[in-house]
C-alpha positions as CSV (number, residue, x, y, z in Angstrom):
1,X,0.0,0.0,0.0
2,X,1.5,3.4,-1.0
3,X,2.0,6.0,1.6
4,X,-0.7,8.4,0.1
5,X,-3.3,5.6,0.4
6,X,-2.5,5.5,4.1
7,X,-2.8,9.3,4.4
8,X,-6.2,9.2,2.7
9,X,-7.5,6.4,5.0
10,X,-6.2,8.3,8.1
11,X,-7.9,11.5,6.9
12,X,-11.1,9.7,6.3
13,X,-10.9,8.1,9.8
14,X,-10.4,11.6,11.3
15,X,-13.3,13.0,9.5
16,X,-15.6,10.2,10.5
17,X,-14.6,10.5,14.2
18,X,-15.1,14.3,14.0
19,X,-18.6,13.8,12.6
20,X,-19.6,11.5,15.4
21,X,-18.1,13.8,17.9
22,X,-20.2,16.7,16.5
23,X,-23.4,14.6,16.3
24,X,-22.9,13.6,20.0
25,X,-22.3,17.2,21.0
26,X,-25.4,18.3,19.2
27,X,-27.5,15.5,20.9
28,X,-26.0,16.5,24.3
29,X,-27.1,20.2,23.6
30,X,-30.6,19.1,22.7
31,X,-30.8,17.0,25.8
32,X,-29.7,19.8,28.0
33,X,-32.2,22.3,26.5
34,X,-35.0,19.8,26.7
35,X,-34.4,19.1,30.4
36,X,-34.3,22.8,31.1
37,X,-37.5,23.3,29.2
38,X,-39.1,20.4,31.2
39,X,-37.9,22.0,34.5
40,X,-39.3,25.4,33.4
41,X,-42.7,23.9,32.5
42,X,-42.9,21.9,35.7
43,X,-42.1,25.0,37.8
44,X,-44.5,27.0,35.8
45,X,-47.4,24.5,36.1
46,X,-47.2,24.2,40.0
């Protein structure tokens, strides 16, 4: 396998891991906002 093939594969792997990281970050943000919303609704209801 030539060296540039290896480089391409490494770059692809980096991009993939970056994508999953970003997706997890987005999900975490949504979860935080959702729990804050629920807390606000509960405190507003009672």
